[in-house]
Every structure is written in structure tokens, then in C-alpha cells.
N, C-alpha and C positions, 0 to 999 in steps of 0.2 A: 452539915451535905456538902460539900464539896461541889465548885460549878461545873466540874468533867460530871458529874455523875447528877447530877441533876438534867445536864447539857446530854447527854447517856440517855436516862430515863424518856426523857420528853422525846430522842427519836426515836424511842421505842416504841412511845403513844402512835409519834408522829407513822408510823411505820405498818402499825395496827390499820391506820386509820385513813390507810392511802388508799383501799382496794375503795372506798365509798366513791361510786360515780361521779357526785358533784363536789369537787374539789370547795365549797361554800359548807359543805355537808363533813365534811373532812374537817376543814378547822375549827368548826362548830364542835365536832365530839371529840378534837385534842380539848380545847377551854374546858368544856366541859365537865371530862376528864379531871383536871386538875383543878377545877373549882371543889367538885365532889371528893380528889383524895389526896390530893397535896394541901397537905396542911398553908399558913395564909404565909410564915416565914417563906417556906420549901417558894412558893409563886413569888411575894417579893424579891427572893436572889434571883430565879431567870429573870425575870421583869427587870432588874438593876444589870442584869449581866447582856440582857437584847438594847440597851438603854447605852452599854462601854462597846455596842461594835457584836454582840452575840456570837464570838466566833464560835461555830460547833456545832450549830445551830441550822439543821436542814430546812427548806424550804419551806412546808409545811406549820412544821411546830415553831418557827421562826413568827409565822403572819399567827397563829392560836396566841404564843404569849405579847403580844402587837396586839391582839384582842381583846385580852385579856387585862393589858395595861392600860385602852380606851376607854374601861366598861369602868 
């Protein structure tokens, strides 16, 4: 899957969780969604993209991907 598509998917998930009143809940929700519904390869691709600067990733998805990478 292209990194552009993965980035757009991550940003779409971020847009959904943006309504969470607590920022940490939004970040955790995005990370959990990726853990549950994305394949390991998809997660590795988006984490690699973040390590290379994360162009196009919005703030909440960026932090969620960082959280995945740290786990």
C-alpha cells in the first residue's frame, strides 16, 4: 500500500478521534485502531514514514504512530 494512502487513512482516523475531549484519549484511540485493524506491514510502513519525517501526517496521528513505535 502506498505511503500516501496510509497517511490519508491515518489522518482520517485522526479526524474521527479529534472529537475526543481529552487529547490523550484521542491519541490512544488512534493507536488502538491501528493495532486492531491495520496489518503489521501497514503499521511498520507508517512508523518508518514517521522516522523519515512523517510528511503529511497531522498532529494527532503523528503522535499515535509515535506511540506505536515506542511500544
